[in-house]
C-alpha positions in Angstrom: -235.9 -26.6 23.4 -234.4 -30.1 22.9 -231.3 -31.4 24.7 -228.1 -31.6 22.7 -227.0 -35.1 21.6 -223.3 -34.3 21.7 -221.6 -33.4 24.9 -218.0 -32.3 25.6 -215.9 -34.7 27.7 -212.4 -34.3 29.2 -209.9 -37.0 28.4 -207.5 -37.2 31.3 -204.1 -38.8 30.9 -203.5 -42.0 32.9 -199.8 -41.1 33.2 -200.9 -38.6 35.9 -199.2 -35.7 34.2 -202.3 -33.4 34.3 -202.5 -33.2 30.5 -205.9 -33.6 28.9 -207.8 -33.4 25.6 -211.3 -32.2 25.1 -213.5 -34.4 22.8 -217.1 -34.5 21.7 -219.2 -37.6 22.4 -222.7 -38.6 21.3 -224.3 -39.4 24.6 -227.2 -41.4 23.1 -225.2 -43.9 21.1 -222.0 -44.1 23.2 -223.3 -44.7 26.8 -220.0 -46.2 28.0 -217.0 -44.2 29.1 -214.7 -43.1 26.3 -211.1 -44.3 26.3 -208.4 -43.4 23.7 -204.7 -44.0 23.2 -203.2 -40.6 22.4 -199.9 -38.7 22.7 -199.1 -37.1 26.0 -196.5 -34.4 25.4 -195.6 -34.1 29.1 -194.7 -37.8 29.4 -193.4 -37.8 25.8 -195.2 -41.0 24.8 -198.5 -42.5 23.8 -200.7 -43.3 26.8 -204.3 -44.2 27.6 -206.7 -41.3 28.1 -209.9 -41.9 30.0 -213.1 -39.8 30.1 -213.8 -37.4 32.9 -216.2 -34.5 33.4 -215.6 -30.9 32.4 -216.1 -28.6 35.3 
């Protein structure tokens, strides 16, 4: 059976609130770490979210 091309990644907030999003990423085309600017409801503002592993 072939390996899946998309993997799930955890986007952790850089505001250190503990809030995170779960996103899908194509591991073959996007080899670098994923970063997005999204809304953090705990900090009540838009902050940078960086990729981490799902345990």
